[in-house]
SEPA-219931 format. One record per residue: x, y, z of N, C-alpha, C in turn; residue in one letter. Coordinates in steps of 0.02 Angstrom, whole numbers, plus 32768, in hexadecimal, padded with zeros to 4 digits. Example, Ala and Ser with C-alpha at 12.3 -4.5 7.8 and 13.67 -1.06 7.14 Angstrom:
BEGIN
+------+------+------+------+------+------+------+------+------+------+
!  n.X !  n.Y !  n.Z ! ca.X ! ca.Y ! ca.Z !  c.X !  c.Y !  c.Z ! resn !
+------+------+------+------+------+------+------+------+------+------+
! 8294 ! 7EE4 ! 8186 ! 8267 ! 7F1F ! 8186 ! 8294 ! 7F5B ! 8186 !    a !
! 8282 ! 7F90 ! 8162 ! 82AC ! 7FCB ! 8165 ! 8285 ! 8002 ! 818A !    s !
+------+------+------+------+------+------+------+------+------+------+
//
This chain:
BEGIN
+------+------+------+------+------+------+------+------+------+------+
!  n.X !  n.Y !  n.Z ! ca.X ! ca.Y ! ca.Z !  c.X !  c.Y !  c.Z ! resn !
+------+------+------+------+------+------+------+------+------+------+
! 81D5 ! 98F6 ! 94A5 ! 81F4 ! 992A ! 94E5 ! 8231 ! 9937 ! 94B9 !    m !
! 8242 ! 995C ! 94B3 ! 8292 ! 996F ! 9490 ! 82C3 ! 9972 ! 94E1 !    l !
! 82F3 ! 995C ! 94D0 ! 832A ! 994F ! 950D ! 8369 ! 9984 ! 94DF !    s !
! 8373 ! 99AC ! 952A ! 839C ! 99DA ! 9515 ! 83E1 ! 99BD ! 9535 !    l !
! 8417 ! 99D1 ! 951D ! 8457 ! 99BB ! 9547 ! 846E ! 9A0D ! 9577 !    t !
! 8495 ! 99F3 ! 95A9 ! 84A1 ! 9A2C ! 95C6 ! 84C7 ! 9A62 ! 95A1 !    k !
! 84EF ! 9A64 ! 9570 ! 84ED ! 9A9F ! 9548 ! 84BD ! 9ACC ! 9528 !    e !
! 8492 ! 9A95 ! 9508 ! 844E ! 9ABE ! 94E5 ! 8422 ! 9AF3 ! 9533 !    q !
! 8421 ! 9AC2 ! 956A ! 8404 ! 9AD4 ! 9593 ! 8427 ! 9B1B ! 95A0 !    e !
! 845D ! 9B1E ! 95AF ! 8482 ! 9B68 ! 95BF ! 846E ! 9B98 ! 9598 !    a !
! 847C ! 9B88 ! 9551 ! 847C ! 9BAA ! 951A ! 843E ! 9BE2 ! 9515 !    q !
! 8408 ! 9B95 ! 951F ! 83C7 ! 9BCF ! 9527 ! 83BA ! 9BF2 ! 9568 !    l !
! 83D4 ! 9BDC ! 9590 ! 83DA ! 9C07 ! 95D4 ! 83F6 ! 9C3D ! 95DF !    g !
! 8429 ! 9C51 ! 95A5 ! 8448 ! 9C8D ! 959C ! 8420 ! 9CC1 ! 956F !    l !
! 841D ! 9C86 ! 9543 ! 83D1 ! 9CC5 ! 9509 ! 83A4 ! 9CD2 ! 952B !    e !
! 8382 ! 9CAE ! 9556 ! 8351 ! 9CB1 ! 9580 ! 8361 ! 9CFA ! 95A4 !    l !
! 838A ! 9CFC ! 95DB ! 83A8 ! 9D32 ! 95F9 ! 83AB ! 9D6C ! 95C5 !    a !
! 83C7 ! 9D73 ! 9595 ! 83C1 ! 9D98 ! 9562 ! 839F ! 9DC4 ! 9556 !    t !
! 835E ! 9D94 ! 9542 ! 8313 ! 9DAB ! 9521 ! 82EB ! 9DC7 ! 9554 !    k !
! 82E3 ! 9DBC ! 9592 ! 82DC ! 9DCF ! 95C3 ! 82EB ! 9E18 ! 95CC !    r !
! 833B ! 9E23 ! 95CC ! 8350 ! 9E49 ! 95E4 ! 833E ! 9E8F ! 95AD !    q !
! 832F ! 9E80 ! 9577 ! 8317 ! 9EA0 ! 9537 ! 82D5 ! 9EB8 ! 9555 !    e !
! 82A9 ! 9E8B ! 9547 ! 8272 ! 9E9E ! 9562 ! 8261 ! 9ECB ! 9598 !    h !
! 8288 ! 9EC4 ! 95C8 ! 827D ! 9EF9 ! 95FD ! 829D ! 9F39 ! 95D9 !    a !
! 82D1 ! 9F4B ! 95C1 ! 82F4 ! 9F80 ! 95A3 ! 82B7 ! 9FA4 ! 9574 !    d !
! 8296 ! 9F6E ! 9559 ! 8263 ! 9F91 ! 9524 ! 8227 ! 9FB1 ! 954C !    l !
! 8211 ! 9F8A ! 957E ! 81E4 ! 9FA4 ! 95A1 ! 81F3 ! 9FE5 ! 95D5 !    d !
! 8232 ! 9FF3 ! 95E0 ! 823D ! A036 ! 9601 ! 8259 ! A05C ! 95C8 !    a !
! 825F ! A062 ! 958C ! 8259 ! A07D ! 9545 ! 8212 ! A090 ! 9543 !    a !
! 81E9 ! A05D ! 953B ! 81B0 ! A07F ! 9528 ! 8196 ! A0A7 ! 9563 !    i !
! 819A ! A089 ! 95A6 ! 817A ! A0BE ! 95DD ! 81A3 ! A103 ! 95DF !    h !
! 81D5 ! A109 ! 95D0 ! 820A ! A13F ! 95D3 ! 81DE ! A16D ! 9589 !    t !
! 81CD ! A152 ! 955B ! 81CE ! A186 ! 951B ! 817A ! A198 ! 9535 !    l !
! 8152 ! A168 ! 9548 ! 810F ! A171 ! 9557 ! 810C ! A1B4 ! 958A !    t !
! 811F ! A1A7 ! 95C0 ! 8128 ! A1D9 ! 95EB ! 812E ! A221 ! 95D7 !    q !
! 817D ! A22A ! 9594 ! 8184 ! A270 ! 957D ! 816D ! A27B ! 9565 !    s !
! 8123 ! A264 ! 953E ! 8108 ! A278 ! 9505 ! 813B ! A2A5 ! 94EF !    h !
! 8177 ! A284 ! 94D4 ! 8192 ! A29C ! 948F ! 8195 ! A25D ! 946B !    v !
! 81A0 ! A237 ! 946F ! 819B ! A1EA ! 9451 ! 8179 ! A1F3 ! 9407 !    g !
! 8185 ! A1DC ! 93D2 ! 816C ! A1D3 ! 93AB ! 8134 ! A192 ! 93AA !    d !
! 80F6 ! A196 ! 939C ! 80C3 ! A168 ! 93A5 ! 80DA ! A127 ! 936F !    r !
! 80F4 ! A136 ! 9334 ! 8104 ! A0DF ! 9305 ! 8137 ! A0C4 ! 933F !    m !
! 815F ! A0F8 ! 9352 ! 81A6 ! A0DC ! 9379 ! 817C ! A0B2 ! 93B0 !    l !
! 816B ! A0BF ! 93C8 ! 813A ! A0A5 ! 93FE ! 8128 ! A051 ! 9404 !    v !
! 8103 ! A063 ! 93D2 ! 80D5 ! A026 ! 93AC ! 80FD ! A000 ! 9395 !    q !
! 8155 ! A013 ! 936B ! 8176 ! 9FDE ! 9379 ! 8193 ! 9FB6 ! 93A1 !    r !
! 81A0 ! 9FE7 ! 93DD ! 81C6 ! 9FC5 ! 9405 ! 8193 ! 9F8D ! 942E !    l !
! 814C ! 9FB4 ! 9438 ! 8128 ! 9F78 ! 945C ! 810C ! 9F34 ! 942C !    k !
! 812C ! 9F36 ! 93EF ! 812F ! 9F0C ! 93C5 ! 8148 ! 9ECB ! 93C8 !    k !
! 818E ! 9EF6 ! 93CF ! 81D6 ! 9ECB ! 93D9 ! 81D0 ! 9EBB ! 9429 !    r !
! 81B4 ! 9ED7 ! 9453 ! 81A5 ! 9EB8 ! 9498 ! 8173 ! 9E77 ! 9483 !    k !
! 814C ! 9E7B ! 946C ! 811D ! 9E47 ! 9464 ! 8140 ! 9E14 ! 9450 !    l !
! 8167 ! 9E10 ! 9401 ! 8184 ! 9DF0 ! 93FB ! 81D3 ! 9DB8 ! 9423 !    l !
! 81CD ! 9DE4 ! 9444 ! 8208 ! 9DE3 ! 9484 ! 81EC ! 9DA1 ! 94BD !    l !
! 81B3 ! 9DC1 ! 94C5 ! 8180 ! 9D94 ! 94F4 ! 8174 ! 9D53 ! 94DD !    k !
! 815F ! 9D4F ! 94A3 ! 813E ! 9D03 ! 9481 ! 818B ! 9CE2 ! 947C !    d !
! 81C7 ! 9D08 ! 9464 ! 81FA ! 9CCD ! 946C ! 821F ! 9CCB ! 94C2 !    q !
! 820B ! 9CE2 ! 94DB ! 8221 ! 9CDA ! 951D ! 81F2 ! 9C98 ! 953C !    i !
! 81A5 ! 9C9A ! 952D ! 8191 ! 9C68 ! 9534 ! 8193 ! 9C20 ! 9512 !    i !
! 81AF ! 9C3D ! 94E1 ! 81C8 ! 9BF8 ! 94BC ! 8206 ! 9BDD ! 94DC !    h !
! 8230 ! 9BFF ! 94E3 ! 8275 ! 9BE4 ! 94F3 ! 8257 ! 9BC5 ! 9556 !    i !
! 823D ! 9BF4 ! 9568 ! 8216 ! 9BCA ! 95B6 ! 81FE ! 9B85 ! 95AE !    e !
! 81E1 ! 9B7C ! 9577 ! 81AF ! 9B44 ! 9569 ! 81EA ! 9B00 ! 9559 !    s !
! 8211 ! 9B2B ! 952F ! 825F ! 9AEA ! 9518 ! 827F ! 9ABF ! 9559 !    m !
! 8283 ! 9B0F ! 9593 ! 82AE ! 9AE5 ! 95CC ! 8273 ! 9AD2 ! 95FE !    l !
! 8242 ! 9AE8 ! 9612 ! 821D ! 9AD0 ! 9638 ! 81DB ! 9AAF ! 960D !    l !
! 81DA ! 9A76 ! 9601 ! 819E ! 9A4D ! 95E5 ! 8167 ! 9A43 ! 9606 !    p !
! 8133 ! 9A50 ! 95F1 ! 80F8 ! 9A44 ! 9610 ! 8113 ! 99F3 ! 9629 !    d !
! 80F7 ! 99EC ! 9674 ! 80DA ! 9997 ! 9696 ! 8097 ! 9992 ! 9693 !    i !
! 8090 ! 995D ! 967F ! 8048 ! 993E ! 9691 ! 803E ! 991E ! 96C9 !    i !
! 801C ! 991C ! 96ED ! 8019 ! 9925 ! 9736 ! 7FE4 ! 98E3 ! 9739 !    a !
+------+------+------+------+------+------+------+------+------+------+
//
């Protein structure tokens, strides 16, 4: 298991918060574009792909901050 310093934990926490906010912003943008029917399908697909990538990155950071505990 990788041991993190307090500075590393703080940096990862900040990165996690940033990625979560970007994920929420993309979700709102995708919702708005699909509801307005003026959005370009390719743009919506790119935004969805970026959102999925962010979700994977969020999960990875969370696993670094909260490692699995085998009970």
